[in-house]
Wavefront OBJ file of the C-alpha trace (Angstrom):
o trace
v 0.018 -0.019 0.074
v 1.487 3.320 -0.896
v 2.534 5.718 2.004
v 0.114 8.355 1.022
v -2.810 6.202 1.752
v -1.711 5.512 5.292
v -0.763 9.014 5.810
v -4.284 10.156 4.562
v -6.074 7.619 6.577
v -4.321 8.747 9.790
v -4.924 12.545 9.124
v -8.630 11.745 8.499
v -8.811 9.730 11.895
v -7.333 12.558 13.785
v -9.528 14.867 12.056
v -12.781 12.808 12.960
v -11.536 12.261 16.554
v -11.256 16.145 16.791
v -14.819 16.529 15.282
v -16.154 14.381 18.143
v -17.719 12.049 15.683
v -18.275 8.422 16.893
v -19.481 7.108 13.714
v -16.901 8.870 11.443
v -14.028 8.006 13.625
v -15.128 4.477 13.883
v -15.251 4.122 10.106
v -11.926 5.616 9.745
v -10.264 3.428 12.300
v -11.886 0.326 10.857
v -10.696 1.128 7.391
v -7.218 1.927 8.786
v -7.186 -1.242 10.644
v -8.086 -3.274 7.540
v -5.462 -1.712 5.194
v -2.566 -1.839 7.802
v -3.315 -4.985 9.482
v -0.167 -7.172 10.284
v 0.607 -10.353 12.170
v 3.461 -8.445 14.270
v 1.576 -6.613 16.974
v 2.987 -5.485 20.313
v 1.950 -7.694 23.170
v 0.994 -4.625 25.235
v -1.643 -3.737 22.542
v -2.808 -7.228 22.286
v -3.441 -7.590 25.860
v -5.075 -4.159 26.180
v -7.147 -4.975 23.141
v -8.181 -8.204 24.737
v -9.465 -6.403 27.737
v -11.660 -4.011 25.626
v -12.897 -6.750 23.683
v -14.195 -8.793 26.681
v -16.141 -5.566 27.766
v -17.854 -5.439 24.324
v -18.581 -9.139 24.399
v -20.281 -8.860 28.036
v -22.241 -5.932 26.823
v -23.620 -7.829 23.951
v -24.302 -10.896 25.973
v -26.146 -9.017 28.974
v -28.567 -7.329 26.338
v -30.174 -10.750 25.845
v -33.642 -10.778 27.288
v -33.980 -6.885 27.206
v -36.181 -5.412 24.530
v -34.242 -2.320 23.613
v -34.484 -0.389 20.475
v -32.115 -1.907 17.778
v -30.622 1.352 16.799
v -29.666 2.044 20.712
v -28.177 -1.285 20.718
v -26.090 -0.987 17.569
v -24.959 2.569 18.698
v -23.797 1.017 22.007
v -21.789 -1.799 20.124
v -20.192 0.771 17.972
v -19.214 2.903 21.129
v -17.669 -0.102 22.704
v -15.992 -1.609 19.817
v -14.711 1.854 18.601
v -11.689 2.126 21.202
v -10.483 -1.284 19.946
v -10.284 -0.305 16.396
v -8.795 3.123 17.251
v -6.150 1.418 19.303
v -5.276 -1.311 16.725
v -5.370 0.921 13.697
v -3.378 3.953 15.492
v -0.731 1.412 16.397
v -0.662 -0.509 12.928
v -0.784 2.556 10.795
v 1.948 4.451 12.747
v 4.272 1.321 12.166
v 3.298 1.282 8.400
v 4.402 4.941 8.013
v 8.078 5.403 7.489
v 8.449 8.876 8.571
v 8.885 8.987 12.265
v 7.534 12.527 12.580
v 4.434 12.494 10.590
v 1.933 11.566 13.191
v 3.099 14.172 15.459
v 3.070 16.855 12.751
v -0.401 15.762 11.836
v -1.720 16.031 15.440
v -0.110 19.468 15.873
v -1.387 20.746 12.471
v -4.950 19.576 13.190
v -4.692 21.309 16.668
v -3.502 24.623 15.047
v -6.518 24.639 12.778
v -8.969 23.867 15.432
v -7.085 26.754 17.705
v -7.185 29.149 14.911
v -10.796 28.525 14.394
v -11.522 28.830 18.035
v -9.673 32.029 18.312
v -11.486 33.573 15.406
v -14.743 32.630 16.939
v -13.684 34.667 20.025
v -12.527 37.436 18.258
v -15.747 38.040 16.060
v -17.729 37.868 19.116
v -15.667 39.474 21.480
v -18.036 42.442 22.231
v -20.697 40.041 23.017
v -18.821 38.043 25.587
v -20.467 38.786 28.946
v -19.931 35.688 30.909
v -17.722 32.651 31.537
v -20.631 30.437 29.775
v -20.703 32.350 26.731
v -16.965 32.418 26.328
v -16.761 28.659 26.708
v -19.642 28.222 24.218
v -17.679 29.787 21.497
v -15.161 26.827 21.280
v -17.149 24.155 23.030
v -16.446 23.037 26.422
v -12.962 21.357 25.578
v -11.000 19.957 22.659
v -8.292 17.322 23.596
v -6.692 17.661 20.360
v -4.905 20.678 21.765
v -3.514 18.912 24.835
v -2.113 16.212 22.719
v -0.389 18.772 20.529
v 0.990 20.724 23.448
v 2.346 17.363 24.901
v 4.253 16.839 21.688
v 5.281 20.539 21.514
v 6.382 20.549 25.251
v 7.599 17.015 25.894
v 8.916 15.416 22.575
v 11.387 16.384 19.954
v 9.198 15.431 17.089
v 7.786 18.610 15.429
v 10.285 19.307 12.719
v 7.782 20.745 10.374
v 6.979 23.488 12.977
v 10.591 24.241 13.940
v 10.707 27.495 12.305
v 7.455 28.736 13.544
v 7.317 26.834 16.837
v 6.998 29.856 19.201
v 4.047 30.977 17.207
v 2.578 27.671 16.925
v 2.861 27.195 20.787
v 1.318 30.587 21.341
v -1.837 30.082 19.211
v -2.614 26.700 20.633
v -1.698 27.604 24.107
v -4.004 30.633 24.146
v -6.877 28.545 22.382
v -6.246 25.918 25.359
v -6.517 28.556 27.987
v -9.744 30.124 26.563
v -11.555 26.803 26.914
v -11.265 27.474 30.607
v -11.655 23.649 31.159
v -10.649 22.098 34.309
v -10.138 18.769 32.772
v -7.768 20.058 30.195
v -5.575 21.888 32.651
v -5.332 18.898 34.752
v -4.657 16.580 31.989
v -1.774 18.762 30.821
v -0.485 18.956 34.203
v -0.465 15.297 34.484
v 1.508 14.931 31.390
v 3.970 17.342 32.828
v 4.429 15.039 36.047
v 4.874 12.137 33.704
v 7.732 13.787 31.647
v 9.423 14.609 34.788
v 9.360 11.143 35.885
v 6.801 11.531 38.890
v 4.677 8.714 37.785
v 7.225 6.159 37.838
v 6.835 3.541 40.800
v 10.151 4.929 42.621
v 10.839 7.615 45.272
v 9.977 10.252 42.785
v 6.425 9.069 42.780
v 6.174 9.669 46.459
v 7.826 13.149 46.179
v 5.361 13.998 43.345
v 2.358 12.873 45.451
v 3.473 14.914 48.288
v 4.081 17.892 46.058
v 0.498 17.350 44.418
v -1.076 16.976 47.940
v 0.354 20.207 49.263
v -0.250 22.204 46.079
v -3.834 20.972 45.993
v -4.327 21.668 49.789
v -3.059 25.091 49.228
v -5.165 25.677 46.010
v -8.260 24.433 47.869
v -7.703 26.728 50.910
v -7.276 29.764 48.685
v -10.361 28.967 46.545
v -12.463 28.224 49.489
v -11.926 31.667 50.803
v -13.286 33.413 47.854
v -16.956 34.026 47.989
v -18.872 32.859 45.162
v -22.326 31.524 44.253
v -24.387 30.110 41.409
v -25.056 33.502 40.262
v -21.388 34.617 40.097
v -20.200 36.070 36.848
v -16.873 36.473 35.201
v -13.807 34.910 36.625
v -15.634 34.147 39.724
v -18.182 31.933 37.802
v -15.024 29.794 36.812
v -13.797 29.721 40.547
v -17.404 28.595 41.674
v -17.313 25.824 39.199
v -13.871 24.812 40.392
v -14.987 24.914 44.038
v -18.017 22.574 43.259
v -15.806 20.024 41.401
v -15.220 17.709 44.223
v -18.880 17.590 45.442
v -20.135 17.208 41.897
v -18.150 14.103 41.316
v -18.247 12.489 45.001
v -20.786 13.959 47.427
v -23.689 11.786 48.249
v -26.843 13.510 47.034
v -30.451 13.064 47.516
v -31.741 12.778 44.049
v -35.552 13.126 45.086
v -34.581 16.659 46.782
v -32.619 17.831 43.686
v -35.614 17.000 41.564
v -37.920 18.937 43.799
v -35.426 21.856 43.907
v -33.787 22.003 40.458
v -31.535 24.857 41.086
v -29.050 22.519 42.492
v -29.372 19.970 39.535
v -26.505 21.220 37.428
v -24.270 21.784 40.402
v -24.466 18.020 41.083
v -25.175 16.829 37.639
v -22.417 14.133 37.461
v -23.390 12.859 40.895
v -26.862 12.997 39.908
v -26.766 10.968 36.806
v -24.447 8.381 38.488
v -26.673 8.080 41.377
v -29.819 7.347 38.903
v -27.610 4.765 37.156
v -26.850 2.896 40.373
v -30.480 3.103 41.446
v -31.615 1.361 38.338
v -29.138 -1.255 38.798
v -30.361 -2.004 42.261
v -34.008 -2.343 40.835
v -32.607 -5.161 38.330
v -30.895 -7.129 41.067
v -27.795 -9.137 40.984
v -27.464 -9.957 37.174
v -27.449 -6.220 36.417
v -24.827 -5.792 38.964
v -22.665 -8.843 37.645
v -23.004 -8.187 33.924
v -24.819 -4.950 33.584
v -27.920 -4.052 31.591
v -26.243 -4.358 28.390
v -26.092 -2.448 25.155
v -29.214 -0.249 24.307
v -29.934 0.434 27.895
v -30.513 3.889 29.136
v -30.183 5.727 32.435
v -33.734 6.919 33.615
v -33.226 10.372 34.949
v -36.817 10.484 36.444
v -37.064 14.201 35.268
v -36.541 15.931 31.886
v -33.495 17.965 31.312
v -32.215 20.197 28.359
v -28.895 18.746 27.131
v -27.330 20.439 23.985
v -30.534 22.102 23.011
v -32.608 19.055 23.254
v -34.972 17.615 25.898
v -34.200 14.178 27.596
v -35.694 12.075 30.268
v -33.162 9.322 29.792
v -29.546 9.060 28.534
v -27.468 6.328 26.922
v -24.373 7.345 28.662
v -23.063 9.348 31.614
v -19.850 11.421 32.597
v -18.562 9.083 35.077
v -16.719 6.318 32.836
v -16.637 3.714 35.672
v -20.182 3.780 36.540
v -21.188 3.906 32.723
v -19.196 0.830 32.323
v -20.655 -0.952 35.301
v -24.279 0.176 34.085
v -23.633 -1.500 30.639
v -21.383 -4.383 31.437
v -21.519 -4.878 35.165
v -18.757 -5.633 37.764
v -17.085 -8.093 35.453
v -16.902 -5.241 32.658
v -15.572 -2.821 35.270
v -12.838 -5.168 36.339
v -11.722 -5.583 32.770
v -11.820 -1.828 32.314
v -9.803 -1.219 35.427
v -7.238 -3.919 34.858
v -6.633 -2.610 31.298
v -5.650 0.982 32.533
v -3.509 -0.567 35.465
v -2.047 -2.902 33.046
v -0.856 0.082 30.770
v 0.470 1.780 33.767
v 2.394 -1.163 35.111
v 3.878 -2.418 31.833
v 5.630 0.441 30.793
v 7.210 1.396 34.016
v 11.019 2.107 33.462
v 13.588 2.156 36.118
v 16.716 2.487 33.937
v 17.105 6.113 33.323
v 19.606 5.524 30.536
v 17.089 3.624 28.179
v 16.598 5.673 25.067
v 13.120 4.587 25.267
v 12.196 6.294 28.599
v 10.658 9.322 26.911
v 7.892 7.213 25.457
v 7.524 5.097 28.805
v 7.087 8.487 30.695
v 4.256 9.594 28.129
v 2.577 6.201 27.946
v 2.482 6.158 31.900
v 1.135 9.563 31.792
v -1.593 8.493 29.253
v -2.620 5.729 31.674
v -3.180 8.227 34.397
v -4.966 10.560 31.779
v -7.263 7.419 31.091
v -8.097 7.016 34.793
v -8.821 10.625 35.289
v -11.169 11.029 32.105
v -12.983 8.006 33.245
v -13.945 9.895 36.375
v -15.205 13.104 34.714
v -15.826 12.583 31.087
v -17.014 8.748 30.208
v -13.169 7.677 29.670
v -12.445 5.475 26.416
v -16.128 5.728 25.178
v -16.397 9.579 24.952
v -16.668 10.990 21.417
v -13.479 12.953 21.293
v -11.295 10.694 23.484
v -7.593 10.645 22.633
v -5.981 8.742 25.209
v -6.582 5.130 23.519
v -5.192 6.853 20.172
v -2.493 8.306 22.001
v -1.536 5.031 23.569
v -1.500 3.449 20.191
v 0.772 5.956 18.485
v 3.226 6.030 21.442
v 3.768 2.199 21.413
v 4.179 2.188 17.662
v 6.815 5.095 17.975
v 8.577 3.314 20.914
v 8.623 0.152 18.682
v 9.988 2.023 15.661
v 12.811 3.801 17.618
v 13.774 0.589 19.243
v 14.005 -1.225 15.808
v 16.234 1.620 14.357
v 18.575 1.354 17.208
v 18.846 -2.431 16.716
v 19.453 -1.912 12.926
v 22.105 0.853 13.722
v 23.944 -1.603 16.278
v 23.945 -4.381 13.653
v 25.245 -2.304 10.808
v 28.104 -1.018 13.038
l 1 2 3 4 5 6 7 8 9 10 11 12 13 14 15 16 17 18 19 20 21 22 23 24 25 26 27 28 29 30 31 32 33 34 35 36 37 38 39 40 41 42 43 44 45 46 47 48 49 50 51 52 53 54 55 56 57 58 59 60 61 62 63 64 65 66 67 68 69 70 71 72 73 74 75 76 77 78 79 80 81 82 83 84 85 86 87 88 89 90 91 92 93 94 95 96 97 98 99 100 101 102 103 104 105 106 107 108 109 110 111 112 113 114 115 116 117 118 119 120 121 122 123 124 125 126 127 128 129 130 131 132 133 134 135 136 137 138 139 140 141 142 143 144 145 146 147 148 149 150 151 152 153 154 155 156 157 158 159 160 161 162 163 164 165 166 167 168 169 170 171 172 173 174 175 176 177 178 179 180 181 182 183 184 185 186 187 188 189 190 191 192 193 194 195 196 197 198 199 200 201 202 203 204 205 206 207 208 209 210 211 212 213 214 215 216 217 218 219 220 221 222 223 224 225 226 227 228 229 230 231 232 233 234 235 236 237 238 239 240 241 242 243 244 245 246 247 248 249 250 251 252 253 254 255 256 257 258 259 260 261 262 263 264 265 266 267 268 269 270 271 272 273 274 275 276 277 278 279 280 281 282 283 284 285 286 287 288 289 290 291 292 293 294 295 296 297 298 299 300 301 302 303 304 305 306 307 308 309 310 311 312 313 314 315 316 317 318 319 320 321 322 323 324 325 326 327 328 329 330 331 332 333 334 335 336 337 338 339 340 341 342 343 344 345 346 347 348 349 350 351 352 353 354 355 356 357 358 359 360 361 362 363 364 365 366 367 368 369 370 371 372 373 374 375 376 377 378 379 380 381 382 383 384 385 386 387 388 389 390 391 392 393 394 395 396 397 398 399 400 401 402 403 404 405 406 407 408 409 410 411 412 413 414
């Protein structure tokens, strides 16, 4: 297959992931997988794919006996198979592409296009910006292609196509990144910084990093807690109020009936509310639901009507908490596979020999596993439309493999 086909295919996959299109990114990844298939696949990729495949199989089997809408079932099947096709396709196509920098340059280029578009939207609407909410609406709540691009620009040497204009490229993407005002994006980039510095390896640095993070978080929480805000705050205080509410939004036990009676607190506890409704629904369906879930096609009954993305819903097919989402669809067995998959990625790429030339990839892969864990808490994990962590894992493992192969060939020649 000509190199241009692989390159175009990879570019299209990155673009569709950035557009948050489940269907198009699934088609693109499936196509790439077919044209780049090989019998030489990293054991790490195989094992991760097996865990993801088991989750998908459980979801299909647990649907048996329920009369779900065929379209809803098919949609869930695609949602749960897509991470597998993305993982395999991203790994295989990067191995096929001879250039060691193409994938990095592609991600940075697509991120740059989206950043320029975002900044242009902000510029033409600058006189209308009267709130934190409106500012965020101009670019969407987040776009993780910009996180991945900044990771490549800050923490890897692979950006030769942008060497001449690197400072300008970094400025544009960073400025756009900041204007999203996304707590998730800030935290994820910080996690990669910790990974790059080696604070996510299982050694003394991890302990030091954990202590630093604990102290930093405590100070930050103390500062934010002393700033007076409320749900009616505007400007920067609206963002601070949203940040203050982050912990309770995720973890605080809530009375779902009380929130429905007084809907003013619904959005402040939305993630906790939808997760609580999923758990309540599983309890009603007994042991089988907890063991293997309610299957593909199932929906979480919100027991109230809410407006999401301009439409009204009283039930939703997925929720923000990725762990609860997986257990709702595939039960404890599915959740176990999901967690083991992330833990396996974290453990299997630990690197204690600092002289190893592949340590950079190990650092970024370990950071990617923590990225997966964090995203699973707040934005559906692997099954989010614009999720880049599984793609990132595939290309990093492939890049690590290619680097090692070149080193071995060089040593043989010399």
